[in-house]
MIMAR-838627 format. One record per residue (C-alpha): residue number from 1; x, y, z; residue in three letters. Coordinates in steps of 0.5 Angstrom, whole numbers, plus 2048, in hexadecimal, padded with zeros to 3 digits. Example, Ala and Ser with C-alpha at 12.3 -4.5 7.8 and 13.67 -1.06 7.14 Angstrom:
BEGIN
pos / x / y / z / code
1 / 819 / 7F7 / 810 / ALA
2 / 81B / 7FE / 80E / SER
END
This chain:
BEGIN
pos / x / y / z / code
1 / 839 / 836 / 938 / MET
2 / 835 / 830 / 935 / PRO
3 / 839 / 829 / 934 / GLY
4 / 83D / 82A / 93A / GLY
5 / 842 / 830 / 936 / VAL
6 / 845 / 835 / 93A / LEU
7 / 844 / 83B / 937 / ALA
8 / 84B / 840 / 937 / THR
9 / 84B / 847 / 93A / SER
10 / 84C / 849 / 933 / GLY
11 / 847 / 846 / 930 / GLU
12 / 842 / 848 / 934 / VAL
13 / 845 / 84F / 934 / GLY
14 / 844 / 84E / 92C / LYS
15 / 83D / 84C / 92D / ALA
16 / 83A / 851 / 931 / SER
17 / 83F / 857 / 92C / GLU
18 / 83A / 854 / 927 / GLU
19 / 834 / 854 / 92A / ALA
20 / 834 / 85A / 92C / TYR
21 / 838 / 85D / 925 / GLY
22 / 83E / 860 / 929 / VAL
23 / 844 / 861 / 924 / LEU
24 / 84A / 85C / 926 / THR
25 / 851 / 860 / 926 / VAL
26 / 856 / 85C / 925 / SER
27 / 85D / 85C / 929 / ASN
28 / 861 / 85D / 923 / LYS
29 / 865 / 864 / 924 / ILE
30 / 862 / 869 / 920 / ALA
31 / 865 / 86B / 919 / PRO
32 / 869 / 872 / 91A / ALA
33 / 866 / 877 / 918 / ALA
34 / 869 / 87B / 911 / PRO
35 / 86E / 880 / 911 / LYS
36 / 86C / 887 / 90F / ARG
37 / 86E / 889 / 908 / ARG
38 / 871 / 890 / 908 / ALA
39 / 86C / 895 / 905 / ARG
40 / 86C / 89B / 901 / GLY
41 / 86F / 898 / 8FC / GLY
42 / 870 / 89B / 8F5 / LYS
43 / 869 / 899 / 8F2 / ALA
44 / 866 / 89C / 8F9 / SER
45 / 869 / 8A3 / 8F8 / ARG
46 / 868 / 8A4 / 8F1 / ALA
47 / 861 / 8A2 / 8F4 / ARG
48 / 862 / 8A8 / 8F8 / ARG
49 / 865 / 8AD / 8F3 / LEU
50 / 85F / 8AC / 8EE / GLU
51 / 859 / 8AC / 8F4 / ASN
52 / 85D / 8B3 / 8F5 / PHE
53 / 85D / 8B6 / 8EF / ARG
54 / 856 / 8B4 / 8ED / GLN
55 / 854 / 8B9 / 8F5 / HIS
56 / 858 / 8BD / 8F2 / LYS
57 / 856 / 8BE / 8EB / ALA
58 / 84E / 8BE / 8EE / ALA
59 / 84F / 8C3 / 8F3 / ALA
60 / 84E / 8CB / 8F2 / PRO
61 / 854 / 8D0 / 8F2 / ALA
62 / 850 / 8D3 / 8F8 / ALA
63 / 851 / 8CD / 8FC / ALA
64 / 859 / 8CE / 8FF / PRO
65 / 857 / 8D4 / 901 / ALA
66 / 851 / 8D2 / 905 / ILE
67 / 855 / 8CD / 908 / LYS
68 / 85B / 8D2 / 90A / TRP
69 / 856 / 8D6 / 90D / GLU
70 / 853 / 8D1 / 910 / GLN
71 / 85B / 8CF / 913 / LEU
72 / 85C / 8D6 / 916 / ALA
73 / 855 / 8D6 / 919 / HIS
74 / 857 / 8D0 / 91C / GLY
75 / 85E / 8D2 / 91E / LEU
76 / 85C / 8D9 / 921 / LEU
77 / 857 / 8D4 / 925 / ARG
78 / 85C / 8D0 / 928 / GLN
79 / 861 / 8D6 / 92A / GLN
80 / 85B / 8DA / 92D / ARG
81 / 859 / 8D4 / 930 / ALA
82 / 861 / 8D3 / 933 / THR
83 / 862 / 8DA / 935 / LEU
84 / 85C / 8D9 / 939 / ARG
85 / 85E / 8D2 / 93C / ASP
86 / 864 / 8D7 / 93D / GLY
87 / 860 / 8DD / 941 / ALA
88 / 85C / 8D8 / 945 / ARG
89 / 863 / 8D5 / 947 / ALA
90 / 866 / 8DB / 949 / ALA
91 / 860 / 8DD / 94D / TRP
92 / 860 / 8D8 / 951 / VAL
93 / 867 / 8D8 / 953 / ARG
94 / 865 / 8DF / 955 / MET
95 / 85F / 8DD / 95A / ARG
96 / 863 / 8D7 / 95D / ALA
97 / 869 / 8DD / 95F / ALA
98 / 865 / 8E1 / 961 / ARG
99 / 862 / 8DC / 965 / ALA
100 / 868 / 8DB / 967 / LYS
101 / 86A / 8E2 / 969 / ILE
102 / 864 / 8E3 / 96D / GLY
103 / 864 / 8DC / 971 / ALA
104 / 86B / 8DE / 973 / ALA
105 / 86A / 8E6 / 975 / VAL
106 / 864 / 8E4 / 979 / ARG
107 / 869 / 8DF / 97C / SER
108 / 86D / 8E4 / 97F / ALA
109 / 869 / 8E9 / 980 / TRP
110 / 865 / 8E3 / 984 / ARG
111 / 86C / 8E3 / 988 / CYS
112 / 86D / 8E9 / 989 / ARG
113 / 866 / 8EA / 98D / SER
114 / 867 / 8E4 / 990 / LEU
115 / 86E / 8E8 / 992 / LEU
116 / 86D / 8ED / 994 / ALA
117 / 866 / 8EB / 999 / ARG
118 / 86C / 8E7 / 99B / HIS
119 / 871 / 8EC / 99D / LEU
120 / 86B / 8F0 / 9A0 / GLU
121 / 869 / 8EB / 9A5 / SER
122 / 870 / 8EC / 9A8 / LEU
123 / 871 / 8EF / 9AD / PRO
124 / 875 / 8F6 / 9AD / THR
125 / 87B / 8F7 / 9B1 / ALA
END
C-alpha cells in the first residue's frame, strides 16, 4: 500500500470482491422464515364451492354416466390384474413344490440305487 499503510485482510477482501463483482455476505444471522398460515379458510372454501357449481352447471347430463362407466372399467381392470397376479403366484408356488418333490424322489431313488449296488457287492453266505 502506498504511504506505508498496511491494509487489513478484511479491506483486501472487500476490494477484491468489489473488483470482481462478488456480493458480500454479512455475519448477521438471517431472519426467521415467516410462519406458515393455515390454508383453506372460509374464502378458499367458498371459491372452491363456486368453481364446483360452475363446472357442474357446464357439464352435460351424460357426463356422470360416462364417468361411472370409466370408473367401473378401471375397477374391473384392476380386479383382473389382481386375479392374474394371484394365479401367477399360485403357479410359481406349485412349480416350486413340484421341483422340491421331484428332487426328493430323485434323491431317494439315488440312495436306493446306491444301497442296492452296495448290497450286491457284499458276499453272500
